[in-house]
N, C-alpha and C positions, 0 to 999 in steps of 0.2 A: 459392310461398314464403309461410308463415303470417305474419300481422301480429304486430308486437311487442306483448306484453301490458304494460299499464300499470296503475298503482294505481287508475285509474278503472274498469278492467275488474273488478278484485278488489272494489272498493267496490260496484259494480252487482250482482255475484253475491251478496254478503253483505248487501246493502241497508243499508250504512253509508256514511259520508262518506269521501271520498278523504283528508281530513286525518286521520281516525282510522286508516286503513290506513297512512299514512305514519308516524304516531307509533308504531304497533304494530311496524312493520318496523325502526324505529330505537330500539326499547326505551325509549320514553318512559315514565317512572314513573307518569304520569297514566292510563295505559291498564291496564285490568284484565288479570290474567294469563290468564284464560279467553279474552278477546278477542284478546290477543296471539297465543296459541297457535293460535286459529282462523284468524287472518289469515296466519300463517306457513305453516300446513298448506295453506290454500287457494292461497297464492302458489306453493308448491312443486308442487301438483297442476296448476296452470295454466302451470308452467314460466316463472314470472316471474323476470327478472334485473334487479337494481338497477343504475342508472346510476352507476357509480363516480365519474365526473368530476363529475356533478351533486352527489353527496354530498360530494365534496371541496370544491367551491365553496361549498356550504351550510355545512359544518362547519368549513372552514378547514384540514382535515386529509385527506390522501390515504392515509396509512399506507404510502407509498412513499418509499424512501430512494435518492438518487442516489449512485453510487460511480464515481469517475473515476480510471482508472489509465493509465499509458503503454501497457501491453499486457497481455492476459490469458494469452498463451502463455508465461508465466513462472511457475515454481513459487512464487516469492516472492509475486507479486501474487495468484495463484490461492489461495494459503494465507491471505493477508490477507482476501480476499473471503469465503472459507469461515468465517473467524473472525467477520467482521461478521455474516454470515447466521445463524450458530449463536447469536449473542448477541441479535440483533434479532427473529428469527422467533417466539420464545415471546411476544414483546410485540406480535405482530400485524403486523409490518412486512415488506414485500417489497422486494427490492433491484433497482434498475435500473442495469445496468453500461454504462459508456461508456469508450471507448479514445481516447487522444490521438495515439498513434503518435509521440510526442515532437514534435508539431506544435502550436505555440501558437495557431494559428488554429482548429484542431479543438478545442482545449481551450476556447477562447472560445465556440465553437458549442455544445459540450457543456453549459457552464454555463447559457447562455440556454435551451437545450432543456429542461433539467431544471427550471428555474424555470417555464417555460411549462407543464410537466407537473404543476405544483403539488406537487412533492416536499416532504416535511416536513423534509428535511435533506440536506446534501451532504458526503460524506466523500471526500477525494481526495489523490492524490499528484501534485504539480505537474510540469510539463515544465521545461526549463531556465529559470532565473530570468530573467524579462523584465517590463517594465512595460506591455507591450502589453495585457495582460488585466486590469489593475488596475480598469478600469471595470466589467468583468463581476463581479469579486470584490466590489466595493462595492455593485453592484446586488443581489447575493445578501444582503448584510448589511442593506441598506436595506429589503428585504422581510421582514426578521426571520427569515430561514431560517438555522438553525444550520449553520455551516461548520467542518469539522474536517479538518486536514491530517494525513496519516500518512506516515511514511518521509521523503518529500521535502516540505519546507515552505517557506513564505514568511513574512516578518515583517509581519503585518497586525494592527493593534490590534483586540482583541476576538475574535480567531480562535484557537481551541485547537489543539494539535498532539500527536501521539503519535509519537515517534521512538525510536531507540536511541542510545546514546552512541557515535557513530561515531569520535570522537577516541580514546576508550578502546579501541575495537576495533582501530583502526590501530596504536595504541601497543602493545597486547598481542601482536599478530601480529609486529610488528617486534622487540619485546623477546624473543619466543620464538626468532626466527631468530638473534639475537645470542647467546642462551644456547646455541644449537646450534653456535656457533663461526663463524658467518658474519661476515665483516668488510667486505664491499662489497655492500650491499643496495640493489637497484634498486626503484623503485616504478612500477607501471602505474596511472596515475591516470585517473579518470573526469573528466567535465566539471566543473571547479572553480567554475563559476557556480552549481552546485547545492551546497548546504551539506553534504550527506552526503559528497560526494567531497572537498570542501575539508577537512572535518574528519578524514577518513581520512588524507589527505596530511599534515595538521598533526600527527596522532598519530604517524605514521611518522617525521616530521622530529624531533619532540621526543624520541622513543625513541632516535634516533641521538645527539642532543646530550647526553642524560642519561647515555649510556654511553660518552662520550668519543670518539665517532666523528664524522668530518667529513661534513657534508651537502654533496652535490654535485648541482647543478641538472641536469647532464647524465644523471644516473641516474633522473630522473623523466620517464617517457614517457607522453604523453597517449594514451589508447586508448578505443575504444568497447567495450561489453560483448559481445565476440564472440571466437570461437576464432581467426579469421583475424587479428584485431588483436593477439592474444597472440603468434602466430607472428611477425608483422612486428616486434613490439617486441623479441623475442629476437634477431632478425637485426640490428637496430639496436644493441642492447646489446653483442653479441659483436664488434662492429667498433670498440668503444672501446679506447683505449690500455690502460686498466686495466679488465680484464674483471670484471664482478660475479660473486659466488658465490651470490647469492640474489635472489629476487623476492618482494616483497609486492604482490599485485595487488588492486585495488579491486573486481575482478569475478572470480567463479569461472570464467566462460567464457573470459576472457582468460588466467587461470591455466592452464586446460586447454590452450589453444593454445600457451602457453609451454612446457608440459611436452612436448607433441607435437613441437615444434620442437627442443627440447633432446635428445629421444630420437633424432630423425632425425640429429642431429649426434654421436650416440654419447657424449653427456655423461651421466655417471652421476648419478641422482637417488636419494637425497639426498647421496650421498658427495661428489660434486664440486659440486653445485648444489642448493639448497633452494628450494622454492616454497610460498607460502601465499596463499590467496584470501580472498574475502569474500562471504558470503551463505549458505554451507552448503547449496548446491543438492543435491538427492538424489544426483546422479551422483558427487559428491565422495567418498562413503563406499563406493560399490559398485564402483569401479574396482579393478583389480588393484593399481595404485599409487594408493592412496587419497590424497586431497588435503586438507591442513590448511586449515581455513577458519573464519571468524568467523560464528557463528550470529546472525541478526537476529530470531529469534523471531517470524516473520510471523503465525502463528496467534494468539499472544497480542497482537500489535500490532493485529490486526483486532478481537479481542474488546474490547481496551481502548478503541479508537476508538469502537466502538459504545456502550460504557458512558459515555464522555464525552458522546456525543450524547444518550443517555437522561437524563443528569443535566441537560442544558440544556433538555430539553422537559418536565422535571418541573414540574407546574403549581403546586407549592408554592413554587417558587423564583422570586422576583420580580426578582432581579438576576442577569444572566448573568455568570459569572466566567470570565475567560480562564484556561485550564488548559494547562500544559506538562508532559506526561508523558514521561519519558525512561527507556526500558528498558535494562537492563544487557546488554551483549554477552557471548557465551560463546565461547571459543576451543576448537575441536576439533582436537587435534593428531593427525596421521595420518602415513602413510609418506612423503609428499612432502617432509617437513621434519624428520623425526625420526631424527637420526643416532645418538642414544643407544640406540635399539632396533633399528636396521637392521643 
């Protein structure tokens, strides 16, 4: 195995100092262009590789960005990551992706690992709201590392966020179901300790009240974002004394499960029962019975999160301003709830 080439080897070959080699490789303006080109050409011929960690320690920048998500096997988070990369790559940044799997302990480990890796910033979607990791968040801020929340956020002074208007999304979906003639609308709710799910629920509730309908707690079923959870929720709802005629689900996967269970029971959709979901997952539009859903604009969310980061590392900016970006939701009306076109 050949020995690793160093700047001292290049300096010896060119009969110049190691300091000159280092300055040339790092584009120091004090070095002549002819010398810089000679050093770079020689370094390439000797198969020299710069120590990225050493450069990061010296310059204070690694050109790496940490991205923390609950999971990457989700179209939503995969699209957000794509947006982040598309926006940051032209600026010379690489992305390091970490998953929490909805585990606050892993989230804590991810934060400290990324700090140890000398990342220039962290963009993340938090796990269920907890105070357990507050120390890790404050450690990030104390080290002057930009921290930006997207989709799922926490209220921490000095931390920017990029979200969509979940309240409006919940309101729009529920109002659409009311307009289609639904009079007893159930809600499949996510973990309301997370602001996104709480706001979707509040939008649902407000739409009912604004349209003269009674809010009933028994029609709100806590679910995980899964097909099985949607099926189980329908089983629970159909046992109620007053059976609902529609579901607004905080998750497309739960909405899909609900539709599958309703079909198993020979309940006609949307004639007898309407269903609307949230997230606009790709499968919602490609199914034979396409699913009405609220689009979260994940690609734009990722791009916007990256732009907020770039603003914070702008050297001309001496004061970091906390920024709250709220994107507008868009309701895609499809067969699962559209009685007027069915």
